[in-house]
PLY file of the C-alpha trace (Angstrom):
ply
format ascii 1.0
element vertex 349
property float x
property float y
property float z
element edge 348
property int vertex1
property int vertex2
end_header
-55.19 53.77 -62.35
-51.73 54.02 -63.81
-50.87 56.80 -61.34
-52.09 54.74 -58.41
-49.88 51.81 -59.39
-46.82 54.02 -59.55
-47.41 55.21 -56.00
-48.29 51.84 -54.43
-45.49 49.60 -55.77
-42.54 51.38 -54.05
-44.40 51.32 -50.77
-44.97 47.55 -50.98
-41.33 46.85 -51.84
-40.04 49.04 -49.03
-42.31 47.32 -46.54
-41.04 43.86 -47.60
-37.42 44.93 -47.35
-37.87 46.39 -43.87
-39.67 43.26 -42.73
-36.84 41.02 -43.97
-34.23 43.16 -42.28
-36.14 43.08 -39.01
-36.30 39.26 -39.10
-32.60 38.76 -39.88
-31.45 41.14 -37.13
-33.45 39.64 -34.26
-31.39 39.84 -31.02
-30.93 36.72 -28.81
-31.97 37.80 -25.32
-32.53 34.37 -23.79
-30.17 33.66 -20.90
-28.37 30.32 -20.61
-28.92 28.17 -17.53
-26.28 26.63 -15.27
-26.20 24.40 -12.19
-23.36 23.18 -9.96
-22.77 19.48 -9.35
-20.32 17.38 -7.37
-19.43 20.23 -5.02
-19.14 19.08 -1.42
-20.55 21.37 1.24
-17.85 20.32 3.73
-14.07 20.11 3.32
-11.94 18.51 6.05
-8.82 17.49 4.11
-6.41 19.76 2.24
-5.88 19.17 -1.46
-7.39 19.52 -4.93
-11.09 18.92 -5.56
-13.11 18.91 -8.79
-15.74 21.60 -9.40
-18.39 20.61 -11.95
-21.32 22.33 -13.63
-23.83 21.64 -16.39
-25.08 24.43 -18.69
-27.64 24.83 -21.48
-28.73 27.53 -23.95
-31.24 27.97 -26.77
-28.32 28.46 -29.18
-24.93 27.64 -27.69
-22.97 27.98 -24.46
-19.76 29.92 -24.95
-18.17 29.24 -21.55
-18.77 28.50 -17.90
-16.85 30.58 -15.38
-16.04 29.14 -11.94
-15.50 31.42 -8.94
-14.58 30.99 -5.28
-15.61 34.02 -3.22
-16.03 36.02 -6.47
-12.43 35.28 -7.49
-12.27 33.70 -10.93
-10.84 30.16 -10.80
-11.13 29.32 -14.50
-13.25 30.03 -17.57
-14.03 26.63 -19.12
-15.01 26.64 -22.80
-15.04 22.93 -23.57
-17.20 20.44 -21.67
-16.17 16.86 -20.94
-19.02 14.47 -21.63
-21.40 17.40 -21.34
-19.94 18.59 -18.03
-17.85 21.72 -17.50
-15.22 21.18 -14.83
-12.08 22.53 -13.21
-10.01 21.83 -10.09
-9.50 23.91 -6.97
-7.14 23.36 -4.06
-8.37 23.94 -0.51
-5.86 24.78 2.23
-6.04 24.94 6.02
-5.54 28.72 5.84
-9.00 28.93 4.24
-10.87 27.48 7.23
-14.29 29.08 7.31
-17.29 29.49 5.00
-16.80 30.12 1.28
-19.02 30.45 -1.81
-18.41 28.46 -4.98
-20.13 30.00 -8.00
-20.66 29.04 -11.64
-21.82 31.45 -14.37
-22.63 30.50 -17.98
-22.24 32.82 -20.97
-23.72 32.27 -24.45
-22.39 33.42 -27.80
-24.67 36.47 -27.72
-23.21 37.68 -24.44
-26.16 36.69 -22.29
-25.19 35.80 -18.72
-26.95 33.15 -16.68
-28.26 33.49 -13.17
-25.47 32.53 -10.76
-25.40 28.98 -9.43
-23.87 28.97 -5.94
-22.91 26.48 -3.24
-21.78 27.30 0.31
-18.70 25.32 1.39
-17.59 24.97 5.01
-13.83 24.41 5.23
-12.56 22.86 8.47
-9.13 21.40 7.81
-7.21 20.21 10.85
-3.48 20.33 10.23
-1.88 17.08 11.39
1.76 17.69 12.32
2.15 14.67 14.58
4.45 11.99 13.25
3.63 8.29 13.46
5.52 6.23 16.02
7.44 3.12 14.95
8.62 0.57 17.52
10.87 -2.41 16.77
11.44 -5.16 19.30
13.66 -8.22 18.98
13.46 -11.60 20.72
17.23 -11.89 20.38
20.20 -11.20 22.61
22.70 -8.57 21.59
25.13 -9.84 20.50
23.75 -13.03 18.96
26.22 -15.85 19.55
24.11 -18.87 18.57
22.83 -19.55 15.05
19.09 -19.78 14.69
15.92 -17.96 13.68
15.15 -14.71 15.49
12.00 -12.60 15.34
11.87 -8.84 14.95
8.44 -7.34 15.63
7.20 -4.02 14.23
4.35 -1.84 15.48
3.40 1.52 13.93
0.81 3.91 15.38
-0.44 7.42 14.57
-2.89 9.92 16.06
-4.95 9.84 12.84
-3.87 6.69 11.04
-0.87 5.05 9.39
-1.28 4.68 5.61
2.01 2.97 4.68
4.83 1.09 6.38
8.10 0.35 4.59
10.76 -2.01 5.94
14.16 -3.26 4.86
16.99 -5.22 6.48
20.69 -5.24 5.66
23.65 -7.06 7.16
27.26 -5.85 7.08
29.86 -8.53 7.74
33.24 -8.08 9.39
34.88 -7.37 6.03
32.51 -4.48 5.38
30.42 -6.25 2.73
26.72 -5.36 2.92
23.99 -7.84 2.00
20.31 -6.99 1.60
18.45 -9.46 3.77
14.98 -7.96 3.21
14.44 -5.78 0.15
12.46 -2.55 0.71
8.75 -3.39 0.66
5.65 -1.38 1.60
2.52 -2.57 3.36
-0.58 -1.05 4.93
-0.33 -3.49 7.84
0.75 -1.65 10.98
1.75 -4.62 13.15
3.81 -7.53 11.83
7.03 -9.47 12.40
10.04 -10.73 10.48
11.53 -14.16 11.19
15.21 -13.82 10.31
17.54 -16.84 10.13
21.01 -15.98 11.38
24.28 -17.86 10.81
27.97 -17.13 11.21
27.87 -15.90 7.61
26.25 -12.74 8.95
28.88 -12.07 11.63
29.01 -8.29 11.95
25.83 -6.23 12.28
22.29 -6.55 10.91
19.94 -3.55 10.82
16.19 -3.47 10.34
14.90 -0.03 9.25
11.17 0.72 9.20
9.41 3.93 8.11
5.74 4.80 8.64
3.73 7.53 6.85
0.38 9.06 7.71
-2.15 10.72 5.39
-0.72 14.18 6.07
2.72 13.09 4.88
4.32 12.95 8.32
7.02 10.26 8.54
8.81 8.45 11.33
11.74 6.08 10.86
13.10 3.63 13.40
16.05 1.25 13.20
17.17 -1.74 15.22
20.76 -2.94 14.92
21.93 -6.25 16.36
25.52 -7.46 16.52
26.15 -11.03 15.38
29.19 -12.91 16.69
28.66 -16.63 16.12
31.81 -18.77 16.45
32.65 -20.20 13.04
31.96 -23.93 12.67
29.39 -24.19 15.46
25.68 -24.65 15.17
22.64 -25.94 16.97
20.32 -28.77 16.19
17.47 -30.78 17.61
18.22 -33.18 20.46
16.37 -36.10 22.00
16.39 -37.59 25.43
14.81 -40.51 27.29
13.68 -40.92 30.87
12.43 -43.70 33.17
9.83 -43.78 35.89
8.01 -46.28 38.12
5.22 -48.32 36.58
3.36 -51.56 36.94
2.09 -54.16 34.55
3.27 -55.06 31.13
4.10 -52.17 28.84
4.22 -51.59 25.12
6.89 -49.73 23.21
5.88 -47.03 20.72
7.81 -47.69 17.54
5.62 -45.72 15.17
7.34 -42.77 13.58
5.65 -39.40 13.20
4.69 -38.08 9.77
6.00 -34.71 8.62
5.65 -32.53 5.55
7.20 -29.24 4.43
6.15 -26.77 1.76
7.88 -23.59 0.59
5.56 -20.98 -0.91
7.92 -19.73 -3.59
8.58 -20.08 -7.33
11.28 -22.45 -8.49
13.74 -20.90 -8.98
13.39 -17.82 -6.77
14.53 -14.80 -8.80
13.36 -11.93 -6.59
14.69 -11.20 -3.10
12.10 -11.10 -0.35
10.29 -13.03 2.36
9.05 -16.52 1.53
6.83 -18.68 3.72
7.78 -22.16 4.94
4.84 -24.26 6.16
5.33 -27.52 8.06
2.87 -30.09 9.40
3.45 -33.10 11.64
1.36 -35.78 13.33
1.97 -38.88 15.46
-0.08 -41.70 16.98
0.91 -40.47 20.46
2.07 -36.91 19.93
4.86 -34.85 18.40
7.08 -33.27 21.02
9.65 -31.55 18.80
9.48 -30.04 15.32
12.65 -28.42 14.02
14.22 -27.48 10.71
17.73 -27.14 9.33
18.39 -25.00 6.26
21.63 -25.85 4.52
22.92 -23.14 2.19
24.93 -23.78 -1.01
28.05 -22.74 0.94
27.49 -25.57 3.42
26.53 -23.21 6.21
23.43 -24.12 8.19
20.94 -22.45 10.43
18.14 -23.86 12.52
14.41 -23.22 12.68
12.10 -24.18 15.49
8.39 -24.76 14.89
5.44 -25.39 17.14
5.07 -29.21 17.47
1.58 -28.82 16.01
3.05 -27.28 12.85
2.89 -23.80 11.43
4.65 -21.30 9.20
7.71 -19.09 9.30
8.95 -16.47 6.84
12.50 -16.78 5.53
14.22 -13.77 3.93
15.98 -14.76 0.71
18.67 -12.68 -1.00
21.36 -13.16 -3.65
23.58 -14.51 -0.88
21.47 -17.71 -1.15
22.10 -18.20 -4.89
22.33 -21.89 -5.67
20.41 -24.82 -4.23
19.59 -24.82 -0.52
18.08 -27.78 1.31
15.51 -27.45 4.07
15.12 -30.54 6.26
12.35 -30.65 8.85
12.42 -33.30 11.59
9.55 -34.36 13.87
10.22 -36.31 17.08
7.72 -37.99 19.37
7.96 -38.66 23.12
9.56 -42.06 22.59
12.27 -40.62 20.41
10.92 -41.86 17.10
11.71 -39.36 14.38
10.86 -38.67 10.76
12.13 -36.03 8.33
10.96 -34.29 5.16
13.17 -32.40 2.75
12.50 -29.54 0.37
15.04 -28.03 -2.01
15.04 -24.28 -2.68
16.70 -23.01 -5.83
17.71 -19.32 -5.80
18.91 -17.35 -8.83
18.74 -13.64 -7.97
20.72 -11.40 -10.31
0 1
1 2
2 3
3 4
4 5
5 6
6 7
7 8
8 9
9 10
10 11
11 12
12 13
13 14
14 15
15 16
16 17
17 18
18 19
19 20
20 21
21 22
22 23
23 24
24 25
25 26
26 27
27 28
28 29
29 30
30 31
31 32
32 33
33 34
34 35
35 36
36 37
37 38
38 39
39 40
40 41
41 42
42 43
43 44
44 45
45 46
46 47
47 48
48 49
49 50
50 51
51 52
52 53
53 54
54 55
55 56
56 57
57 58
58 59
59 60
60 61
61 62
62 63
63 64
64 65
65 66
66 67
67 68
68 69
69 70
70 71
71 72
72 73
73 74
74 75
75 76
76 77
77 78
78 79
79 80
80 81
81 82
82 83
83 84
84 85
85 86
86 87
87 88
88 89
89 90
90 91
91 92
92 93
93 94
94 95
95 96
96 97
97 98
98 99
99 100
100 101
101 102
102 103
103 104
104 105
105 106
106 107
107 108
108 109
109 110
110 111
111 112
112 113
113 114
114 115
115 116
116 117
117 118
118 119
119 120
120 121
121 122
122 123
123 124
124 125
125 126
126 127
127 128
128 129
129 130
130 131
131 132
132 133
133 134
134 135
135 136
136 137
137 138
138 139
139 140
140 141
141 142
142 143
143 144
144 145
145 146
146 147
147 148
148 149
149 150
150 151
151 152
152 153
153 154
154 155
155 156
156 157
157 158
158 159
159 160
160 161
161 162
162 163
163 164
164 165
165 166
166 167
167 168
168 169
169 170
170 171
171 172
172 173
173 174
174 175
175 176
176 177
177 178
178 179
179 180
180 181
181 182
182 183
183 184
184 185
185 186
186 187
187 188
188 189
189 190
190 191
191 192
192 193
193 194
194 195
195 196
196 197
197 198
198 199
199 200
200 201
201 202
202 203
203 204
204 205
205 206
206 207
207 208
208 209
209 210
210 211
211 212
212 213
213 214
214 215
215 216
216 217
217 218
218 219
219 220
220 221
221 222
222 223
223 224
224 225
225 226
226 227
227 228
228 229
229 230
230 231
231 232
232 233
233 234
234 235
235 236
236 237
237 238
238 239
239 240
240 241
241 242
242 243
243 244
244 245
245 246
246 247
247 248
248 249
249 250
250 251
251 252
252 253
253 254
254 255
255 256
256 257
257 258
258 259
259 260
260 261
261 262
262 263
263 264
264 265
265 266
266 267
267 268
268 269
269 270
270 271
271 272
272 273
273 274
274 275
275 276
276 277
277 278
278 279
279 280
280 281
281 282
282 283
283 284
284 285
285 286
286 287
287 288
288 289
289 290
290 291
291 292
292 293
293 294
294 295
295 296
296 297
297 298
298 299
299 300
300 301
301 302
302 303
303 304
304 305
305 306
306 307
307 308
308 309
309 310
310 311
311 312
312 313
313 314
314 315
315 316
316 317
317 318
318 319
319 320
320 321
321 322
322 323
323 324
324 325
325 326
326 327
327 328
328 329
329 330
330 331
331 332
332 333
333 334
334 335
335 336
336 337
337 338
338 339
339 340
340 341
341 342
342 343
343 344
344 345
345 346
346 347
347 348
């Protein structure tokens, strides 16, 4: 029995050691899995897009490799909120069919089955510029003070995405004043109502630029010469008339009612366009609705409104610094009149 024990014990120990070694050296042969997400099958616009993929493994994912037509875009090792992602830029020169691929690798070197997505690229290169047109309801030169409208219309074969306008006036001494600060809008058709006085004698220029989605730009300018005799102005007038009639008559002595409101902070500290809204009514009917804006310098210019009321936009710049007074007068057919006044304080640095 003693001899048998001496032969059996080494065999048992060797078997246990080999078994332990076999367990500790087991090889990971399980492949990770990967799937593409957020990859569009059609591309019609040039630019960068995001490629995304999710991956999983029984142990751990080492990286996810992104390819376009078997060309490596990027090996991503760190997911964002569980998603592996990178960016890729499509260009018009790539028009055609392409394959986007994602491959996951685990820490043991196992490679996943490829996840693929076919992408059809059909980018149309837009090289056509927008068209900007500016029209003015004003003579050239302007010789009478008043409010004049400049209308803007921008068009494009695909679509206008931004329109930027500004207006400056250069007087006879060469001093330039910004009448309308540069501002951008997505509106493609609009108008500026610009009050003009002898203070602007010289030239005023409205410049408008339009951009489309492809980055094409068109710029148009309209320059008007202003030559208003100093010390003259215009204002509302009234007149009366007579005609045949029979029977006793009554005289209308009731004045109209009128109100004015300026949609602006007090004081105004930023140059720009500010809306003036007026309303008027009368027992018979308002026939004339006009306004006079008196600047701190004493200069005046006139505004004309629809007798039913309405709004106009007034450009305000540092040239208006101080307190201006807007007086709006409504007149009926008999000549009765009423006025409303609104003060505008400007302090633009």
